[in-house]
N, C-alpha and C positions, 0 to 999 in steps of 0.2 A: 772556310769552309762546318760542313758539314758536322755537327754531332752525332756520328757515328752512336756514340753509347743509348743515348734520348731518342736514336733510329727501330735498335735493337730492343728497348724496353715496352716499345710501343705496339714491335713485332709480337713480342710476346707476350702483350697482353691481348695482343686481337688474338692470336690463335687458341691461347685459354680458353677467349670469349665465342670463338668459334666448334671450337671444340664441347663446352657447352651446348650451342644451340645444337649441338649435329647432336651430342648425344638425345635431347628429347626426343631431335629427329626421327630419331630410331629406337625408339622406344622410351629409352632410359631416362634416370630421376638427375637432374642436374643439384646440383645445392647454387642456389644462387647468391643465399645469405652468403658463403664465403670468394661464390665471385664477386660479388658486389664487395667486398672488403679488400681483397687485392687490386678489382680495378682503385675503389678509393686513397687508397693508397698510392699505392703507380700514379696515377692522376695528378695525386696534391704534389709530389712530388715534380713530374713535370708541369704542369701547368697545363697554359695555352691554348688555340684552340679543339687540342682532344679533352681538354677536363673542359669544355669550358660547353662542349656538347653532349659530353652527358652532364651536365647541368640541366642543363637545356631536353635532353633526351629525359633524362629522370621526372619532368611535368608529366608528361601526358599520361596519365594512368594505365590507357589501354598499349601501349608501345612496347611494355615491359613487365614484370617477373614483380607480381607486389615487394619481394625483400630483392631484389636485383635494383627498383627505383628506390626504396626506404634508405641502401642504399649509394645507394650517385647523385640522393638531396643531403647526404654527408655534407654535401665536394659546393653544396651554399650555405650552410652554416658556418659549417667548419675550413673549409679552405684558409690556407696562410697567405694573403697576398704578396705577388714577385716581390723580390728585394723591388729598392730604390734604383741600384747598384744596373744592377739587368735590364732594369727601365731605360733607366739612363744610357744606356750604352748600344741598345733597340734603337731611342732615337737620336741618336748622335749620329749610329749608320741611315737610316733612315736620310735625315734631312743636311745630319753635318751641325753649323753649328748653332741650336736651336734657342741660345737669346734672336737667331733673326729671329725663327717664323714662332716662337713665342715666347709675351710678353712676360708669363708666369709660368709656372709646373709644382703643384705642390706633391709631393714626395711621398706622403702618408693619405693613403685611401679614402674616404669620407669615409664614414664609420656608418653611416644612414645605408652605404648605400655596399656598402664590403657584404662579400656572400651572399647579396641579397639581388638572388637574378632571376626571381619571377616577384608578380604582384603580392601573391600570400605571404612575402614575406617580410612587409613591410609594417610600419607598425599603427 
């Protein structure tokens, strides 16, 4: 069953982003930092592909306004890893008996790579 709350939150974030873009196209000023903060908070909770896309988009200097890109870049540095029970649930849903397919699964993310979405974050 789909999580309608998750969809509703994503749609709200999308509408807010679209509104800011429309405002600038019509000659107004958008508060990109405030939008970035809202996206950071919302995507940090939702995790998944939407958060990963925002992390990737923040790396392209010419794609987003600087204030928005700066806030989204926080997703790479500060986002918490997904809890192991949620990951395990997804693996079991996809593969069934995960022990059959994986000899070992680490429950905690490797510190070196957690939050290191781009080469500029490597030590």
